[in-house]
C-alpha positions as CSV (number, residue, x, y, z in Angstrom):
1,M,0.0,0.0,0.0
2,R,1.5,3.3,-1.1
3,E,1.8,6.0,1.5
4,R,3.1,9.5,0.7
5,K,4.3,12.0,3.3
6,S,5.1,15.6,3.1
7,A,8.7,16.8,3.3
8,K,7.9,18.6,6.5
9,L,6.5,15.4,8.0
10,N,9.6,13.4,6.9
11,Q,11.9,16.0,8.5
12,Q,10.0,16.0,11.8
13,Q,9.4,12.2,12.0
14,P,12.4,10.2,10.9
15,Q,10.7,7.1,12.5
16,P,7.0,6.3,12.8
17,Q,5.7,7.9,15.9
18,L,2.5,9.8,16.9
19,Q,2.9,13.5,16.1
20,H,0.4,16.1,15.1
21,H,0.3,17.6,11.6
22,Q,1.7,21.1,11.1
23,N,-1.8,22.5,11.3
24,G,-2.5,20.5,14.5
25,H,-4.1,17.5,12.8
26,L,-3.1,14.2,11.0
27,S,-5.3,12.2,8.7
28,P,-7.0,9.3,10.5
29,F,-5.6,6.7,8.0
30,K,-2.0,8.0,8.4
31,L,-2.5,8.2,12.1
32,A,-3.5,4.5,12.2
33,K,-0.4,3.6,10.1
34,L,1.9,5.6,12.4
35,L,0.5,3.8,15.4
36,D,1.0,0.5,13.8
37,P,2.9,0.4,10.5
38,D,2.0,-3.3,10.0
39,A,-1.6,-2.9,10.8
40,S,-4.0,-5.2,8.9
41,W,-7.1,-4.0,7.1
42,D,-9.4,-5.1,9.9
43,K,-7.3,-3.3,12.5
44,L,-7.3,-0.1,10.4
45,I,-11.1,-0.3,10.0
46,G,-11.5,-0.8,13.7
47,F,-9.3,2.2,14.4
48,Q,-11.3,4.2,11.9
49,I,-14.5,3.5,13.8
50,E,-13.1,5.1,16.9
51,K,-10.9,7.8,15.5
52,L,-12.5,9.0,12.3
53,V,-16.0,9.2,13.8
54,F,-14.6,11.1,16.8
55,M,-12.7,13.5,14.5
56,I,-15.7,14.3,12.3
57,Q,-17.9,14.8,15.3
58,D,-15.4,17.0,17.0
59,Q,-14.7,19.2,14.0
60,L,-18.0,19.4,12.2
61,G,-20.4,19.2,15.1
62,D,-23.8,17.7,15.8
63,V,-25.3,18.2,12.4
64,L,-22.7,15.9,10.7
65,H,-23.0,13.5,13.7
66,W,-26.7,13.0,13.1
67,T,-26.2,12.9,9.4
68,R,-23.6,10.2,9.9
69,Q,-26.0,8.3,12.1
70,A,-29.0,8.5,9.7
71,L,-27.0,7.8,6.5
72,G,-24.9,5.1,8.2
73,L,-27.9,3.3,9.6
74,F,-29.8,3.5,6.3
75,C,-26.7,2.3,4.4
76,G,-26.3,-0.5,6.9
77,L,-29.9,-1.6,6.7
78,I,-30.0,-1.5,2.9
79,W,-26.6,-3.3,2.7
80,G,-27.8,-6.1,4.9
81,A,-31.3,-6.5,3.3
82,I,-30.4,-6.1,-0.4
83,P,-26.8,-6.8,-1.3
84,L,-26.9,-5.3,-4.8
85,V,-28.6,-2.1,-3.8
86,G,-26.6,-2.0,-0.6
87,G,-23.4,-2.1,-2.6
88,L,-24.6,0.9,-4.7
89,W,-25.5,2.8,-1.6
90,F,-22.0,2.0,-0.2
91,L,-20.3,3.4,-3.2
92,L,-22.5,6.5,-3.1
93,F,-21.7,6.9,0.6
94,A,-18.0,6.4,-0.2
95,A,-18.2,9.3,-2.6
96,V,-20.0,11.5,0.0
97,S,-17.4,10.6,2.6
98,T,-14.6,11.5,0.2
99,G,-16.2,14.9,-0.4
100,I,-16.6,15.4,3.4
101,I,-13.0,14.5,4.1
102,Y,-11.8,16.6,1.1
103,A,-13.7,19.6,2.5
104,Y,-12.4,18.9,6.0
105,Y,-8.7,19.0,4.8
106,A,-9.0,21.6,2.1
107,I,-11.3,24.0,3.9
108,V,-11.0,23.5,7.6
109,L,-7.3,22.5,7.8
110,K,-6.2,24.3,4.6
111,V,-4.1,21.3,3.5
112,D,-3.4,21.2,-0.3
113,E,-4.0,18.1,-2.4
114,E,-0.3,17.4,-3.0
115,E,0.6,17.6,0.7
116,F,-2.4,15.3,1.5
117,G,-1.2,12.7,-0.9
118,G,-3.3,13.2,-4.1
119,H,-6.6,11.9,-5.2
120,G,-5.6,8.3,-4.5
121,A,-5.2,9.0,-0.8
122,L,-8.4,11.0,-0.9
123,L,-10.3,8.0,-2.3
124,Q,-8.6,5.7,0.2
125,E,-9.7,7.9,3.0
126,G,-13.3,8.1,1.7
127,L,-13.5,4.3,1.4
128,F,-12.2,3.9,4.9
129,A,-14.7,6.4,6.1
130,S,-17.5,4.6,4.4
131,I,-16.5,1.2,5.9
132,S,-16.2,2.8,9.3
133,V,-19.6,4.4,9.2
134,F,-21.1,1.2,7.8
135,L,-19.7,-1.0,10.5
136,D,-20.5,1.5,13.2
137,A,-24.1,1.7,12.0
138,L,-24.3,-2.0,11.7
139,Y,-23.0,-2.5,15.2
140,R,-25.5,0.0,16.6
141,T,-28.4,-1.6,14.7
142,C,-27.5,-5.1,15.9
143,S,-26.9,-3.9,19.5
144,A,-30.3,-2.2,19.5
145,A,-32.0,-5.2,18.0
146,N,-30.3,-7.5,20.5
147,T,-31.3,-5.3,23.5
148,S,-34.9,-5.2,22.2
149,N,-35.1,-9.0,21.6
150,T,-33.4,-10.0,24.8
151,A,-35.6,-7.9,27.1
152,E,-38.4,-10.0,28.6
153,R,-41.8,-8.8,27.5
154,F,-44.5,-8.1,30.1
155,V,-48.0,-7.3,28.7
156,L,-50.4,-6.0,31.3
157,T,-54.1,-5.0,30.8
158,T,-56.9,-3.3,32.7
159,P,-60.5,-4.0,31.6
160,L,-61.7,-1.9,28.7
161,Y,-63.9,0.4,30.7
162,Y,-67.6,0.8,29.7
163,V,-68.3,4.3,28.6
164,N,-72.0,4.4,29.6
165,A,-70.9,6.9,32.3
166,P,-67.8,8.9,33.3
167,P,-64.9,7.1,35.1
168,H,-65.5,6.2,38.7
169,M,-63.3,5.2,41.6
170,G,-63.5,1.5,40.9
171,S,-62.0,1.9,37.5
172,A,-59.4,4.3,38.8
173,Y,-58.4,1.8,41.5
174,T,-57.8,-1.0,38.9
175,T,-55.8,1.3,36.7
176,I,-53.7,2.7,39.6
177,A,-52.8,-0.8,40.6
178,A,-52.0,-1.8,37.0
179,D,-49.8,1.3,36.7
180,A,-47.8,0.4,39.8
181,I,-47.3,-3.2,38.5
182,A,-46.2,-1.8,35.1
183,R,-43.7,0.6,36.7
184,F,-42.2,-2.1,38.8
185,Q,-41.8,-4.4,35.8
186,R,-40.0,-1.6,33.9
187,L,-37.7,-1.1,36.9
188,L,-36.8,-4.8,36.4
189,G,-35.8,-4.0,32.8
190,K,-38.7,-5.7,31.1
191,K,-40.2,-4.5,27.9
192,V,-43.7,-3.5,29.3
193,V,-46.8,-3.1,27.2
194,F,-49.5,-1.6,29.5
195,I,-52.9,-1.7,27.8
196,T,-56.0,0.1,28.9
197,G,-58.9,1.6,26.9
198,T,-62.7,1.8,26.6
199,D,-65.5,-0.6,25.6
200,E,-67.8,1.5,23.4
201,H,-70.5,-0.8,22.0
202,G,-73.7,-2.2,23.3
203,E,-77.3,-1.4,24.2
204,K,-76.4,0.4,27.5
205,I,-74.2,2.9,25.7
206,A,-76.8,3.6,23.0
207,N,-79.4,4.2,25.8
208,A,-77.0,6.5,27.7
209,A,-76.3,8.5,24.5
210,A,-80.0,8.9,23.8
211,G,-80.6,9.9,27.4
212,N,-78.1,12.7,27.0
213,G,-79.5,13.8,23.6
214,S,-76.3,12.7,21.8
215,T,-75.2,10.2,19.2
216,P,-73.4,7.0,20.4
217,I,-70.1,8.0,18.8
218,K,-70.1,11.5,20.3
219,H,-71.0,10.1,23.6
220,C,-68.1,7.6,23.4
221,D,-65.7,10.3,22.3
222,S,-66.6,12.4,25.3
223,V,-66.4,9.7,27.9
224,S,-63.3,8.1,26.4
225,Q,-61.5,11.5,26.6
226,A,-62.6,11.8,30.2
227,Y,-60.8,8.5,31.0
228,G,-57.7,9.7,29.2
229,A,-57.7,13.0,31.1
230,L,-58.1,11.2,34.5
231,W,-55.3,8.8,33.7
232,R,-53.0,11.7,33.0
233,E,-53.9,13.3,36.3
234,L,-53.2,10.1,38.1
235,D,-49.8,9.7,36.5
236,I,-50.9,6.5,34.6
237,S,-48.1,5.4,32.3
238,Y,-50.1,3.3,29.8
239,D,-48.5,2.3,26.5
240,K,-51.6,1.5,24.5
241,F,-55.1,3.0,24.7
242,I,-57.6,1.0,22.7
243,R,-61.1,2.0,21.8
244,T,-63.5,-0.7,20.5
245,T,-64.8,1.8,17.9
246,N,-61.4,1.8,16.3
247,P,-61.6,0.4,12.7
248,N,-58.5,-1.9,13.3
249,H,-60.2,-3.4,16.3
250,E,-63.4,-4.1,14.3
251,A,-61.4,-5.9,11.6
252,I,-59.6,-8.1,14.1
253,V,-62.9,-8.9,15.9
254,K,-64.5,-10.0,12.6
255,E,-61.4,-12.1,11.7
256,F,-61.5,-13.8,15.2
257,Y,-65.3,-14.4,14.8
258,S,-64.7,-16.1,11.4
259,R,-61.9,-18.2,12.8
260,V,-64.2,-19.5,15.6
261,L,-67.0,-20.1,13.1
262,A,-64.6,-22.1,10.9
263,N,-63.8,-24.2,13.9
264,G,-67.5,-25.2,14.2
265,D,-68.1,-23.4,17.5
266,I,-70.8,-21.0,16.4
267,Y,-74.4,-22.0,15.6
268,R,-77.7,-20.3,15.4
269,A,-80.7,-20.8,17.7
270,D,-83.6,-19.1,19.6
271,Y,-82.7,-17.5,22.9
272,E,-85.2,-16.6,25.6
273,G,-84.6,-15.5,29.1
274,L,-84.4,-12.7,31.7
275,Y,-81.8,-10.2,30.5
276,C,-79.9,-7.5,32.6
277,V,-79.1,-4.6,30.3
278,N,-76.5,-3.2,32.7
279,C,-74.7,-6.6,32.9
280,E,-75.2,-7.1,29.2
281,E,-76.0,-10.7,30.2
282,Y,-78.9,-13.2,30.5
283,K,-79.5,-14.0,34.1
284,L,-82.1,-16.8,33.6
285,Y,-82.7,-19.1,30.6
286,L,-86.4,-19.8,29.8
287,C,-85.8,-21.9,26.7
288,E,-84.6,-24.9,28.7
289,P,-85.5,-26.3,32.2
290,V,-85.1,-23.6,34.8
291,N,-81.9,-23.7,36.6
292,L,-82.8,-23.3,40.3
293,K,-79.4,-21.9,41.1
294,D,-79.8,-19.1,38.6
295,E,-83.3,-18.4,39.8
296,K,-82.2,-18.1,43.4
297,E,-79.5,-15.6,42.3
298,L,-82.2,-13.2,41.2
299,L,-83.7,-10.9,43.9
300,E,-87.3,-10.2,44.5
301,N,-89.3,-9.0,41.4
302,K,-86.6,-10.6,39.2
303,C,-84.0,-7.9,40.0
304,C,-80.3,-8.3,39.1
305,P,-78.3,-8.8,42.3
306,V,-75.5,-6.6,41.0
307,H,-77.4,-3.6,39.7
308,L,-80.6,-4.0,41.7
309,K,-82.8,-3.4,38.7
310,P,-85.5,-5.7,37.2
311,C,-84.3,-8.0,34.4
312,L,-86.2,-7.9,31.1
313,D,-88.0,-10.7,29.4
314,R,-86.3,-11.1,26.0
315,K,-86.5,-13.6,23.1
316,E,-84.1,-13.4,20.2
317,D,-82.8,-15.4,17.3
318,N,-79.1,-15.3,18.0
319,Y,-75.7,-16.9,17.2
320,F,-74.3,-19.0,20.1
321,F,-70.8,-19.9,21.1
322,A,-70.3,-23.6,22.1
323,L,-68.8,-22.9,25.5
324,S,-69.9,-26.4,26.8
325,K,-67.5,-28.0,24.4
326,Y,-64.6,-26.6,26.4
327,Q,-65.8,-27.8,29.8
328,K,-63.2,-30.5,30.2
329,Q,-60.3,-28.4,28.9
330,L,-61.1,-25.6,31.2
331,E,-61.3,-27.9,34.2
332,E,-57.8,-29.2,33.3
333,I,-56.3,-25.8,32.8
334,L,-57.6,-24.6,36.2
335,E,-56.4,-27.8,37.9
336,E,-52.9,-27.9,36.3
337,N,-52.3,-24.1,36.4
338,P,-53.3,-22.8,39.8
339,D,-51.7,-19.5,39.1
340,F,-54.0,-18.9,36.1
341,V,-56.6,-17.2,38.3
342,Q,-55.5,-15.3,41.4
343,P,-56.0,-14.7,44.3
344,S,-56.5,-18.4,45.2
345,Y,-60.0,-17.9,46.5
346,R,-61.0,-16.5,43.1
347,L,-59.6,-19.7,41.5
348,H,-61.9,-21.8,43.7
349,E,-64.8,-19.6,42.7
350,V,-64.1,-20.1,39.0
351,Q,-63.6,-23.9,39.5
352,G,-67.0,-24.0,41.1
353,W,-68.6,-22.3,38.1
354,V,-67.0,-24.7,35.7
355,K,-67.8,-27.9,37.7
356,N,-71.4,-26.9,37.9
357,G,-71.6,-27.2,34.1
358,L,-71.1,-24.7,31.3
359,R,-73.8,-23.6,28.9
360,D,-73.4,-22.2,25.5
361,F,-74.0,-18.4,25.4
362,S,-75.3,-16.0,22.9
363,I,-72.7,-14.0,21.0
364,S,-74.9,-11.8,18.9
365,R,-77.9,-9.4,19.4
366,T,-80.7,-8.5,17.0
367,S,-82.1,-5.7,19.3
368,V,-78.8,-3.8,19.4
369,D,-77.7,-1.6,16.5
370,W,-74.7,0.0,18.1
371,G,-72.1,-2.6,17.7
372,I,-69.9,-4.5,15.2
373,P,-72.1,-6.3,12.6
374,V,-71.8,-10.1,12.5
375,P,-69.9,-11.2,9.4
376,S,-72.4,-12.4,6.7
377,D,-75.4,-11.2,8.8
378,A,-75.7,-7.5,9.0
379,K,-79.0,-7.7,10.9
380,Q,-77.1,-8.8,14.0
381,T,-74.3,-7.2,16.0
382,I,-71.6,-9.1,17.9
383,Y,-72.2,-9.5,21.6
384,V,-70.4,-6.8,23.6
385,W,-68.1,-9.2,25.5
386,F,-67.2,-11.2,22.4
387,D,-66.2,-7.8,21.0
388,A,-64.5,-6.1,24.0
389,L,-62.3,-9.0,25.1
390,L,-60.6,-8.9,21.7
391,G,-59.4,-5.4,22.6
392,Y,-56.5,-6.9,24.6
393,I,-55.2,-8.3,21.3
394,S,-56.2,-5.6,18.9
395,A,-54.4,-3.0,21.1
396,L,-51.1,-4.7,20.2
397,S,-51.5,-4.0,16.5
398,E,-49.8,-1.0,15.0
399,E,-51.8,1.8,13.4
400,E,-49.7,1.9,10.3
401,E,-49.9,-1.9,9.5
402,Q,-52.7,-3.8,8.0
403,P,-54.9,-5.0,10.8
404,S,-54.8,-8.7,11.2
405,L,-55.2,-11.1,14.1
406,Q,-51.8,-12.7,13.5
407,N,-50.0,-9.3,13.3
408,A,-51.5,-8.3,16.6
409,I,-50.6,-11.6,18.3
410,S,-47.0,-11.5,17.1
411,S,-46.6,-8.0,18.7
412,G,-46.8,-9.3,22.2
413,W,-49.5,-11.8,22.9
414,P,-50.2,-13.7,25.2
415,A,-50.8,-11.2,28.0
416,S,-48.8,-11.7,31.2
417,L,-51.6,-10.3,33.4
418,H,-55.2,-9.4,33.1
419,L,-56.1,-7.1,36.0
420,I,-59.9,-7.0,36.6
421,G,-62.6,-6.4,39.2
422,K,-64.2,-9.5,40.6
423,D,-67.6,-8.7,39.0
424,I,-66.2,-9.6,35.5
425,L,-64.2,-12.6,36.6
426,R,-66.5,-15.1,34.8
427,F,-66.0,-13.4,31.4
428,H,-62.2,-13.4,31.8
429,A,-61.6,-16.7,33.4
430,V,-64.3,-18.8,31.7
431,Y,-65.6,-17.2,28.5
432,W,-62.3,-15.7,27.3
433,P,-60.1,-18.8,27.6
434,A,-62.7,-20.9,25.8
435,M,-62.9,-18.3,23.0
436,L,-59.2,-18.3,22.6
437,M,-58.9,-22.1,22.5
438,S,-61.5,-22.1,19.8
439,A,-59.6,-19.7,17.7
440,G,-56.3,-21.4,18.3
441,V,-54.8,-18.5,20.2
442,S,-52.7,-18.8,23.4
443,L,-54.2,-18.1,26.7
444,P,-53.2,-15.2,29.0
445,K,-50.8,-16.2,31.7
446,K,-52.7,-14.9,34.7
447,V,-56.1,-13.3,35.5
448,F,-56.2,-11.4,38.8
449,G,-59.6,-10.4,40.2
450,H,-59.5,-7.7,42.9
451,G,-62.3,-6.7,45.3
452,F,-64.8,-3.8,45.5
453,L,-64.4,-0.4,47.2
454,T,-66.8,0.9,49.8
455,K,-67.1,4.3,51.4
456,D,-67.5,4.6,55.2
457,G,-68.4,0.9,55.2
458,L,-71.3,1.2,52.7
459,K,-71.5,0.2,49.0
460,M,-71.2,3.3,46.9
461,G,-74.1,4.5,44.7
462,K,-75.8,7.6,43.5
463,S,-79.0,6.6,45.2
464,L,-77.1,6.7,48.6
465,G,-75.4,9.9,47.7
466,N,-72.0,8.5,48.7
467,T,-70.2,8.2,45.4
468,L,-66.4,8.9,45.4
469,E,-65.3,10.9,42.4
470,P,-61.7,10.2,41.4
471,T,-61.2,13.5,39.6
472,D,-62.4,15.4,42.7
473,L,-60.1,13.3,44.9
474,V,-57.0,13.9,42.8
475,H,-57.7,17.6,42.5
476,R,-58.0,18.0,46.3
477,F,-55.1,15.8,47.4
478,G,-52.9,15.1,44.4
479,P,-52.1,11.9,42.6
480,D,-49.5,10.5,45.0
481,A,-51.8,10.7,48.0
482,V,-54.7,8.9,46.1
483,R,-52.4,6.2,44.7
484,Y,-50.7,5.6,48.0
485,F,-53.8,5.3,50.1
486,F,-55.7,2.8,47.9
487,L,-52.6,0.7,47.2
488,K,-51.3,0.7,50.8
489,E,-54.6,0.5,52.7
490,V,-56.5,-2.0,50.5
491,E,-55.1,-5.5,50.5
492,F,-54.9,-6.2,46.8
493,G,-57.5,-8.8,46.0
494,N,-59.9,-8.1,48.9
495,D,-62.6,-5.5,49.3
496,G,-61.4,-2.1,50.7
497,D,-63.0,0.9,52.4
498,Y,-62.5,4.6,52.1
499,S,-63.1,7.2,54.7
500,E,-61.8,10.7,54.4
501,E,-60.6,11.0,58.0
502,R,-58.6,7.8,57.6
503,F,-57.3,8.9,54.2
504,I,-55.9,12.1,55.6
505,N,-54.4,10.5,58.7
506,I,-52.6,7.8,56.7
507,V,-51.2,10.1,54.0
508,N,-50.0,12.7,56.6
509,A,-48.4,10.1,58.8
510,N,-46.7,8.1,56.1
511,L,-45.9,10.5,53.3
512,A,-45.6,13.9,55.0
513,N,-44.1,12.8,58.3
514,T,-42.2,9.4,58.0
515,I,-40.8,10.1,54.5
516,G,-41.1,13.9,53.8
517,N,-40.0,15.2,57.2
518,L,-37.1,12.8,57.5
519,L,-35.7,13.8,54.1
520,N,-36.2,17.5,54.8
521,R,-34.5,17.7,58.2
522,T,-31.6,15.4,57.1
523,L,-30.9,17.6,54.0
524,G,-31.2,20.7,56.3
525,L,-28.5,19.3,58.6
526,L,-26.3,18.4,55.6
527,R,-26.6,21.9,54.2
528,K,-25.9,23.6,57.5
529,N,-22.9,21.6,58.4
530,C,-21.5,20.1,55.2
531,Q,-22.5,22.6,52.5
532,S,-24.9,20.0,51.1
533,T,-21.9,17.8,50.1
534,I,-21.5,14.0,50.6
535,A,-18.2,13.7,52.4
536,V,-17.6,10.0,51.8
537,D,-19.1,7.2,49.7
538,S,-22.3,5.9,51.3
539,A,-20.9,2.3,51.0
540,I,-17.9,3.3,53.1
541,A,-20.0,5.4,55.6
542,A,-22.2,2.4,56.3
543,E,-19.6,-0.3,56.8
544,G,-20.9,-2.6,59.6
545,N,-24.0,-0.4,60.0
546,T,-27.2,-2.0,61.3
547,L,-29.5,0.4,59.3
548,K,-27.8,-0.6,56.1
549,D,-28.4,-4.3,56.9
550,A,-32.1,-3.5,57.7
551,V,-32.6,-1.5,54.5
552,E,-31.2,-4.3,52.3
553,K,-33.5,-6.9,53.9
554,L,-36.5,-4.6,53.6
555,V,-35.9,-3.6,50.0
556,E,-35.6,-7.3,49.0
557,K,-38.8,-8.0,50.9
558,A,-40.5,-5.2,49.0
559,R,-39.3,-6.6,45.7
560,Q,-40.8,-10.0,46.5
561,H,-44.1,-8.4,47.5
562,Y,-44.2,-6.5,44.2
563,E,-43.6,-9.6,42.2
564,N,-46.4,-11.4,44.0
565,L,-48.8,-8.5,43.4
566,E,-48.9,-7.8,47.2
567,L,-48.9,-4.1,46.7
568,S,-50.0,-3.2,50.2
569,S,-47.2,-5.3,51.7
570,A,-44.7,-3.7,49.3
571,C,-45.7,-0.3,50.5
572,A,-45.4,-1.4,54.1
573,A,-41.9,-2.7,53.6
574,V,-40.7,0.5,52.0
575,L,-42.4,2.6,54.7
576,E,-40.5,0.5,57.3
577,I,-37.3,1.8,55.8
578,G,-38.4,5.4,56.4
579,S,-39.4,4.5,60.0
580,A,-36.1,2.9,60.6
581,G,-34.4,6.0,59.3
582,N,-36.3,8.2,61.7
583,V,-35.4,6.0,64.6
584,Y,-31.8,6.0,63.5
585,I,-31.4,9.7,63.2
586,D,-33.1,10.3,66.5
587,E,-30.9,7.9,68.3
588,K,-27.7,9.2,66.7
589,A,-28.6,12.9,67.1
590,P,-26.1,14.2,64.6
591,W,-27.1,17.8,65.4
592,S,-25.5,17.3,68.8
593,L,-22.4,15.6,67.4
594,F,-21.8,18.5,65.1
595,K,-21.6,20.8,68.1
596,Q,-18.7,18.7,69.5
597,G,-16.3,19.9,66.8
598,E,-14.0,17.7,64.8
599,S,-14.4,14.8,67.2
600,G,-18.1,14.4,66.3
601,F,-18.1,15.9,62.8
602,T,-17.0,12.7,60.9
603,T,-19.5,10.5,62.8
604,A,-22.3,13.0,62.3
605,S,-21.6,13.4,58.6
606,K,-21.6,9.6,58.1
607,D,-24.9,9.3,59.9
608,L,-26.5,11.9,57.5
609,I,-25.1,10.1,54.5
610,I,-26.5,6.8,55.8
611,V,-30.0,8.2,56.2
612,L,-29.9,10.0,52.8
613,E,-28.8,6.8,51.1
614,A,-31.7,5.0,52.7
615,M,-34.0,7.8,51.4
616,R,-32.5,7.3,47.9
617,I,-33.5,3.7,48.0
618,V,-37.0,4.6,49.3
619,A,-37.4,6.9,46.3
620,I,-36.7,4.0,43.9
621,A,-38.6,1.3,45.8
622,L,-41.7,3.5,46.2
623,S,-41.7,4.9,42.7
624,P,-44.2,2.4,41.3
625,I,-46.7,3.7,43.9
626,T,-45.9,7.4,44.1
627,P,-43.9,8.4,41.0
628,S,-44.2,12.1,41.5
629,L,-43.1,12.0,45.1
630,S,-40.2,9.7,44.3
631,S,-39.1,12.1,41.6
632,K,-39.1,15.0,44.0
633,I,-37.0,13.0,46.5
634,Y,-34.5,12.1,43.8
635,T,-34.3,15.8,42.8
636,Q,-33.8,16.8,46.4
637,L,-30.9,14.3,46.6
638,G,-29.2,16.2,43.7
639,Y,-30.1,14.0,40.8
640,S,-31.7,15.2,37.5
641,E,-35.0,14.2,36.1
642,D,-33.3,12.2,33.4
643,Q,-31.4,10.3,36.0
644,F,-34.6,9.5,37.8
645,S,-36.4,8.4,34.6
646,S,-33.6,5.9,33.8
647,I,-33.4,4.2,37.2
648,T,-33.7,0.5,37.6
649,W,-34.4,-1.8,40.5
650,S,-30.8,-2.8,40.6
651,E,-30.0,0.7,41.9
652,T,-31.7,-0.1,45.2
653,R,-28.4,-1.7,46.1
654,W,-26.7,0.2,48.8
655,G,-23.9,2.6,47.7
656,G,-25.5,5.1,45.3
657,L,-24.4,8.3,47.0
658,K,-20.8,9.0,46.2
659,Q,-18.2,11.3,47.7
660,G,-18.4,14.8,46.4
661,H,-22.0,14.5,45.3
662,V,-24.0,17.7,46.1
663,T,-27.6,17.6,47.1
664,A,-30.2,20.3,46.4
665,P,-31.3,23.1,48.8
666,P,-33.9,21.4,51.1
667,K,-37.6,22.1,50.5
668,P,-40.7,20.0,51.2
669,V,-41.5,17.1,48.9
670,F,-45.0,16.5,50.2
671,S,-47.5,18.9,51.6
672,R,-49.3,17.9,54.8
673,I,-53.1,17.9,54.3
674,D,-54.7,20.2,56.7
675,L,-58.4,20.8,56.0
676,E,-59.9,24.1,57.2
677,T,-63.0,23.7,59.3
678,E,-65.9,26.1,59.9
679,P,-65.4,28.5,62.8
680,T,-68.0,28.5,65.6
681,N,-68.8,32.2,65.7
682,T,-69.6,33.4,62.2
683,T,-71.9,35.7,60.3
684,D,-74.1,34.4,57.5
685,D,-71.6,35.6,54.9
686,T,-68.7,34.0,56.6
687,K,-70.7,30.8,57.1
688,K,-71.3,30.7,53.3
689,T,-67.7,31.2,52.6
690,S,-66.6,28.6,55.2
691,K,-69.1,26.1,53.9
692,K,-67.8,26.7,50.4
693,K,-64.3,26.1,51.6
694,D,-65.3,23.0,53.6
695,K,-67.1,21.7,50.5
696,Q,-64.0,22.1,48.4
697,K,-61.8,20.8,51.2
698,T,-59.2,23.4,50.6
699,Q,-55.8,21.9,51.1
700,K,-53.5,24.0,53.3
701,V,-49.8,23.6,52.7
702,V,-47.7,22.7,55.7
703,E,-44.0,22.0,55.3
704,A,-43.0,18.4,55.6
C-alpha cells in the first residue's frame, strides 16, 4: 500500500511515531499507520470507527454527527437487506465521505492536495470512512435489536372500561394498581406493554347517549376523553389505549369471529330469558329447564343482584358460542395451572362455576344496532363481550400496519396479566379462555380479580349519595396521595373501604411525616454543616452499620411483594425503611455531634449520609406507587429528572451516593393535608364562605 508523506512530516518524523500535523491534525488513516505500520485492514477499519468518527464529530459538530447516524444506519440496513442495492449505496456513501474529508482537509485545515497525498489518498480515506460508518451503524443496529429482543416482555391489561358513564373510583383503582405493577416491571428491565382503553359498543351505551341527547359516537368520544384525562392526572403510564370503535379493532374482531366459526363453535338458535341490560347478560334461561341456582341468584321482582334493577323478558334469534364444548379443557387448565386465576379464592370460585356445568352463550344481538355487525349477517351485532375482550389483542396491532389477528398476536400476545374487578371474573376466566382455544390462540398467563371499594363501610351508589369521584379526589389531594392510600390500605384482591378521615391520617403520617419530614430535616443538617456535600461514599460510611443491613433486607422484601402483586405489603416494607431511618437519626442525634467539633463531625456526617442513602433507596422502591413524590425525593438528593427516569431496581443496592455529590437546597417534597373547618362564631356571609371552603376541602400547605 503506497503512503506519501510531506517533506515537513519526513523531517519531523524520521521514525514512525505519533505526532500532530503542522496544522494540528493528521489524517486518520495516516495516524493509524503511524501507530501500527504493519496494521492489517481489519485493524485499520477498527481504528477508523473510533478515531474517524470522533474526529468528524469533534470538528464538524452535531449536524454531521446525526447525518452520519442516519445515513450510516440507512446504508447498513440496505446493505444487509439487499446486497446489490446495498453495494450501490455503499459506493454512493464512499463518494460522499470522500467529499466530506476533502472539505475537511482543504477548507478546515487548509491542506493542499499534494501535501495530503493526491486523489488516490483521498479516495482511500473516503473508502475507509464509508467502511467505518457502515460497520459503526451495523454495530449500533445489531446492538439495539439485540437489546430489544433479549428484554423479557410483560404485557399487562386493565379492563376496557364501559363508557356508559364517566370514570368512577372503581375503574381508577384498577388502573392505579396496574400502573404500579407496570412501573415495577419496567424497573426490572422488562419491555412492558401496558394496555387500557374503553369498551364502546352495546345497548347500554346507546341508551346512555340517547338519554343525553347525543349520538353514540359523540357520547363515546366524550367519555373516552374523560378516561384519558383522568389517567394523565393520576400519572398513569399506559402504553396502549384501545377503543373498540377503532376500525382496526373491528377488523380483528371479525377475523376472530370467522376463525371461531370455521372451527365449528358458532351456531344459530332461539334465545329466551331474563336479561340485565346493565350486565349485558342473560340471568335466567327460559328456553330450557329452569336452573334453580340461577333463579335463586335473582332478587325479588326478578331484580339483578348486581345492579338491583329488574331484568327484562327477552327472546331473540341469536348466534351461540359452544362454551360447553370446552368444559373438560377448562377444568384441566384450572387444575394444572393454579396461578392462572388469582388470588387463590377467586380460583376456587371459578372452578366451582365450571364444575357446575357450562352452557353455550349468545354472542350476537338482534335488538342492538350500536355494535360490530356479524360477518355475513348485518342484521345482528356481535355481543359486547365477544367484541370487547378482543381489545386486549387488537391493542397490540400498530396503526400503520394492515390490521390482522396474526400481526397483533405477534406483537406481544399472550398477555402476562389481566387485571380486573371480581364482577367480571366469569367473562375473563371462563368465556375468554374458551374463545381463545376455539380460535387457536394462546391463553393469557394470569387473571387477577380484585375486590370492591366501599365508602364509610357502605357500598357506593348515586342513590345513597356517597359516590367517590376520582377527579375530585386527585384535585384535592394530588395523585400521589390517592395512589398511595388505595394501594397501601386496601389489601390487593380483597374489598377495601375509604373514609376521608382515615385517608388524611394515613397520608399525613406516612408520606408527609415518615418520609417527607425525614428527608427535609436530614438535608437541612447536611446543608448547614457540610455545604450539602456528601463527604464520603455511602458504602464506606455504612460499613458494619445496622441500618444498612435492615434496609437491604426490607428492599428485598418489597421486591418479592411487588412480584407477588402484594402491593399493600410492598408499601409497608418501603415505609418501614423510612421508619427505621427516623429511629436511627433520633438515636444518633447528629445535630448534637456537630456541636462537639472535629471529634463528632466525621461520625455525624456519616450518619446523615447513611440516612440519605436510605432515602434514595426509598425513592426508587416507592416509585411504582408514588412516581411524582419519588421524583421529588430524587431531585432533592441532587439528581436530574433524566437520571430518575432511567433508574432500575438494581439501583436499590446500597452505595449510590458518592463522595463529592452535592444535594439540592432542602424544600418540602410532600405537603401535609390540613383541612380548614368552619369557625363556631360566624356571620351568615362568613358561614357561606366557610361552607364553600369546607365543601371544596381546601388543602393547606404545611411543610413536611
